[in-house]
C-alpha positions in Angstrom: 78.7 76.1 131.2 82.5 75.3 131.1 85.2 76.9 128.8 87.3 75.0 126.6 90.6 75.3 124.9 90.9 74.4 121.2 94.2 73.7 119.7 95.6 71.7 116.8 92.6 69.2 115.6 90.6 69.3 118.7 89.7 70.2 122.2 93.0 70.5 124.2 91.6 71.1 127.8 88.5 71.4 129.8 88.1 74.1 132.6 89.3 73.1 135.9 91.0 69.8 134.5 94.4 68.4 135.1 95.0 66.7 131.9 98.0 68.0 130.1 97.8 69.8 126.4 100.8 67.6 125.0 100.1 65.6 121.8 96.8 67.0 121.5 95.3 65.7 118.2 98.4 63.5 117.4 96.3 60.1 117.8 92.7 61.3 119.2 91.3 64.2 116.9 92.9 63.7 113.6 91.7 61.6 110.9 93.7 58.6 109.8 94.3 60.1 106.3 96.4 62.8 107.8 97.3 61.8 111.2 100.8 62.2 112.7 100.8 58.5 113.9 99.9 57.1 110.4 102.9 59.2 108.5 104.4 56.8 105.8 101.7 54.3 106.4 98.7 55.7 104.8 98.9 52.9 102.4 96.9 50.6 104.6 93.8 52.7 104.0 91.4 51.9 101.4 90.8 55.5 100.6 93.6 58.0 101.5 92.6 61.4 99.6 92.0 64.3 101.9 88.6 65.7 101.5 86.5 67.8 103.7 85.4 64.8 105.5 88.7 64.7 107.5 87.1 68.0 109.3 84.2 66.1 110.1 86.2 63.6 111.8 88.0 66.1 114.2 84.6 67.8 114.8 82.9 64.8 115.8 85.8 63.9 118.4 85.5 67.5 119.5 81.8 67.3 120.1 82.1 64.1 121.9 84.5 66.2 124.3 82.0 68.7 124.4 79.1 66.8 125.3 80.6 64.0 127.7 83.5 66.5 129.1 86.0 63.5 128.7 88.6 63.1 126.2 87.9 60.1 123.4 91.6 58.7 124.5 90.0 55.2 124.1 89.1 55.9 120.6 92.4 56.9 119.3 92.6 56.4 115.3 89.3 54.5 115.5 85.6 55.3 115.4 83.5 56.2 118.5 81.5 53.2 119.3 80.3 53.9 123.0 79.6 56.9 125.5 81.0 57.2 129.0 79.2 55.2 131.4 77.0 58.2 132.9 75.7 59.0 129.5 74.6 55.4 128.4 71.4 55.3 130.0 70.2 58.6 128.2 67.1 58.2 126.1 69.5 60.0 123.3 72.6 58.0 123.8 71.9 55.6 121.0 71.1 58.3 118.5 74.1 60.1 119.5 76.5 57.3 119.1 75.2 56.6 115.6 76.0 60.2 114.4 79.6 60.2 116.0 80.4 56.6 114.9 79.5 57.5 111.2 81.5 60.9 111.6 84.5 59.0 112.8 84.8 56.2 110.1 88.1 55.4 108.9 87.1 55.5 105.3 86.4 59.3 104.8 83.8 58.2 102.0 81.3 56.7 104.8 81.5 60.1 106.9 79.4 63.0 106.6 80.5 64.8 103.6 79.6 68.5 105.0 79.5 70.4 108.0 75.6 70.8 107.2 74.9 67.0 107.1 76.7 66.6 110.6 75.0 69.4 112.2 71.6 68.3 110.8 71.9 65.0 112.5 73.1 66.6 115.6 69.9 69.1 115.6 67.6 66.1 116.1 69.6 64.9 119.1 69.4 68.5 120.5 65.4 68.4 120.2 65.3 64.8 122.1 67.6 66.4 124.9 65.2 69.5 125.2 62.4 67.3 125.5 63.7 65.3 128.2 64.4 68.3 130.1 61.1 70.0 129.4 63.0 73.1 127.9 61.6 73.1 124.5 62.0 76.9 123.5 62.5 78.8 120.4 64.9 81.8 120.5 65.5 84.2 117.9 69.1 85.5 117.9 69.0 89.3 117.7 71.9 90.9 115.7 72.9 94.3 116.7 73.2 96.9 113.6 76.9 96.8 112.6 76.5 100.4 110.8 75.1 103.3 113.1 71.6 104.2 112.7 70.0 107.5 112.6 68.0 108.2 115.9 66.3 111.1 117.9 68.8 112.5 120.4 67.4 112.6 124.0 65.7 116.2 124.7 65.2 116.9 121.3 62.1 119.1 120.4 61.1 120.7 117.2 59.8 123.7 119.0 61.5 127.0 119.4 62.6 128.5 122.7 60.1 130.7 124.1 61.1 134.6 124.3 62.3 135.6 128.0 59.9 137.9 129.9 62.2 139.5 132.1 63.3 143.1 130.9 66.3 143.7 128.8 66.0 147.2 127.4 68.2 149.9 128.3 65.6 151.8 130.2 66.3 149.4 133.2 68.7 151.5 135.5 68.2 149.5 138.7 70.9 147.4 139.4 71.3 144.5 142.0 70.4 145.9 145.7 73.4 146.7 148.0 73.0 145.8 151.4 73.8 148.5 154.0 73.2 147.9 157.8 71.0 144.9 156.8 68.9 147.0 154.5 68.5 147.4 150.9 70.0 150.1 149.3 68.9 151.5 146.1 71.4 153.3 144.1 70.2 155.7 141.0 72.6 156.6 138.4 72.1 159.8 136.2 73.3 160.2 132.7 74.9 163.7 133.4 76.9 162.4 136.5 78.2 159.4 134.6 79.6 161.6 132.1 81.2 164.1 134.2 83.0 161.6 136.9 83.7 158.5 135.2 83.9 155.4 137.5 87.5 154.1 138.7 87.1 151.0 136.9 87.6 152.6 133.3 90.8 154.3 135.0 92.2 150.9 135.9 91.4 149.6 132.3 93.1 152.5 130.9 96.3 152.0 132.7 96.7 148.4 131.5 95.8 149.4 127.8 98.5 152.3 128.1 101.2 150.0 129.6 100.7 147.1 127.0 101.8 149.1 123.8 104.9 149.8 125.7 105.8 146.3 126.2 105.0 145.2 122.6 106.5 148.1 120.8 110.0 147.1 122.7 110.6 143.7 121.3 110.5 144.1 117.4 113.4 146.3 117.4 115.5 143.7 119.2 114.5 141.2 116.7 115.1 143.3 113.6 118.6 144.4 114.6 119.4 140.5 115.1 117.9 139.8 111.8 120.0 142.6 110.0 123.2 141.3 111.8 122.7 137.7 110.7 121.8 139.0 107.1 124.8 141.3 106.8 127.2 138.2 108.1 125.4 136.0 105.7 126.3 138.4 102.6 129.8 139.1 103.6 130.5 135.2 103.8 128.9 134.7 100.4 131.0 137.3 98.9 134.2 136.2 100.2 133.4 132.5 99.0 132.3 133.7 95.7 135.7 136.0 95.4 137.9 132.8 96.4 136.1 130.9 93.6 136.6 133.4 90.9 140.3 134.0 91.9 141.1 130.3 91.8 139.1 129.7 88.6 141.4 132.7 87.0 144.7 131.1 88.2 143.7 127.6 87.0 142.7 128.9 83.6 145.8 131.2 83.3 148.0 128.0 84.0 146.2 126.0 81.5 145.0 123.3 84.0 141.3 124.4 83.7 139.8 124.1 80.2 137.7 126.9 78.9 133.8 126.2 79.8 131.9 126.2 76.2 128.3 126.2 75.6 127.5 122.3 75.2 124.3 123.1 73.3 125.9 125.6 70.8 126.6 124.2 67.0 130.1 124.9 65.6 130.0 126.2 62.0 133.0 126.1 59.3 134.1 126.3 55.8 134.7 123.5 53.2 138.3 123.5 52.2 137.6 121.9 48.6 134.7 120.5 46.8 133.7 117.5 48.8 131.3 114.9 48.3 128.1 114.9 50.9 127.2 111.4 51.7 124.3 110.0 53.6 126.0 108.0 56.2 129.3 108.4 57.8 131.5 106.3 55.4 132.5 106.1 51.4 130.4 102.9 50.9 127.3 104.7 49.9 126.4 106.9 46.9 127.0 110.7 47.1 124.1 112.8 47.6 125.7 115.8 45.7 128.9 118.3 46.1 129.8 121.1 48.6 131.5 123.6 46.8 134.7 125.0 48.2 134.2 128.0 50.4 130.8 127.0 51.3 129.6 127.6 54.9 128.5 124.7 56.9 126.9 124.1 60.4 128.1 120.9 62.3 125.1 119.0 63.7 126.9 115.7 64.8 130.3 114.0 64.7 131.1 110.3 64.4 134.8 108.9 64.0 136.5 111.1 61.2 133.1 112.2 59.8 131.0 115.5 60.6 127.1 115.4 59.8 126.4 118.9 58.5 124.0 121.4 57.1 125.0 123.4 54.2 124.3 127.1 55.4 125.6 129.1 52.3 126.7 127.8 49.1 129.9 129.5 47.6 128.3 129.4 44.0 125.0 128.0 42.6 124.5 124.2 42.7 125.8 122.7 39.6 122.6 120.1 40.0 119.3 121.3 41.6 119.0 118.0 43.1 122.2 118.0 45.2 121.5 117.6 48.8 122.2 120.3 51.8 122.1 117.8 54.7 124.7 114.9 54.9 127.9 113.4 56.1 131.4 114.9 55.1 135.1 114.0 56.0 136.4 115.9 59.0 139.7 117.0 57.2 137.8 118.8 54.3 136.1 121.2 56.9 137.9 124.2 58.5 135.9 124.5 62.0 135.5 128.1 63.4 136.2 128.5 66.9 
């Protein structure tokens, strides 16, 4: 087994070979219909269309290298007609030449048209080689599962664990034996004595628990003081800033530099100075919708050039015609707008 380097159109280098990688596929592995050596001169070919058979050409030249371990430099831009001398005496040499010669024809229509056709011809030669070597075996390639499968973990058992046999009741009053002069010492504890004289171990625990609250209770006041100081400083800063803004606003308003801020969503109202025609559009080209009597109250909805779009809120006297409209456009000079 050897490792090969694949580049461009075919095999670039075989392991432990000193041949350079330069100009790989330029004139050995590329088919004539799209070989760089035939650039601008493909008109000499009888069939110049690029088809999948071009890949068969490069694949056959690569197969030549993989089988013979030699580069097809003697068959640059031409079909393969013979094998190296070391392989010419093989029983399957003529069959291999037929397959490679067909796959490397200059006319792509005479080659194998699909990869399956090419491999099918090579598979027959593979059987001849195995029969010669006496290694005709059938292997089934195993494919590992691409998706993890459920399995039983090692050591799993559906049986529940057995109940422990040692005594775990509270009646057990014998602790582990203590050694005294290389002899086991049995100590018996009575309930009355244990209640009267507590062991020294709980005293140590009580001291530690008594000291912990003192440390914990000392830190919050410091944090509270720092927080109150920061909050007070923030409130003072905001108050000063708001006061400066308010004083500046009043000063500019007093000098007439800053206009008064009014509600942009508020609709102005006014009074008709005379009897004015109400029109459907902002202009005198259209016919009037009716007449707005003098001293009638109106609400200004929109404004365009010298015209107001109004809604009549209150008529100064009843309509002369019931068909007179209550919404339309009037000239600005006939409306006294109330501030």
